[in-house]
Residue, then its C-alpha position, 0 to 999 in steps of 0.5 A: m518269075l517267082k518274086e512272090p510266094v504265089m504264081d500268077l497263072t494269068h500272066l505270060p512271063m518274059w513273053t515280050e522280052l523273048f519276042h522282041s529280043r535284041t540278041v543275034d538269035v532272035r529268029a530262033e527265039r521267036k520260033w521257039v515262042l511261036e512253037l510253044m503257042k502253037y502247042g500251048f493253046k488248048d482252051t479259050i482260057d489260054y486265048a483270054i490270057c494271051q488277049k489280056s497280055y496283048v499277045i494277039k495284037t502284037l502278033m497281028a501287028f508283027y505279021e503285017c511288019s516288014v521285019c517278019d519273014q515268010m517262014t515265020k508267017v507260014s510256020g509260025f502264025l498260021s499254025i497257031f491260028k489254024 
């Protein structure tokens, strides 16, 4: 995250790694990431950063995927985009 002396505030570090995790606790990690997004979306700048990092497209594609369970849909996605 801090490989360089300046932090890039327009990039979401480790979002892809956490959301597409291969660990046993993948559902817990996804829930944690979605909770962060739920409480972190405060402004249009936040949305623009997520759009730039393909977060919104990834979430919409995952919502329709058979791997996405009903609890993730209700507690995660719908609470973010209400």
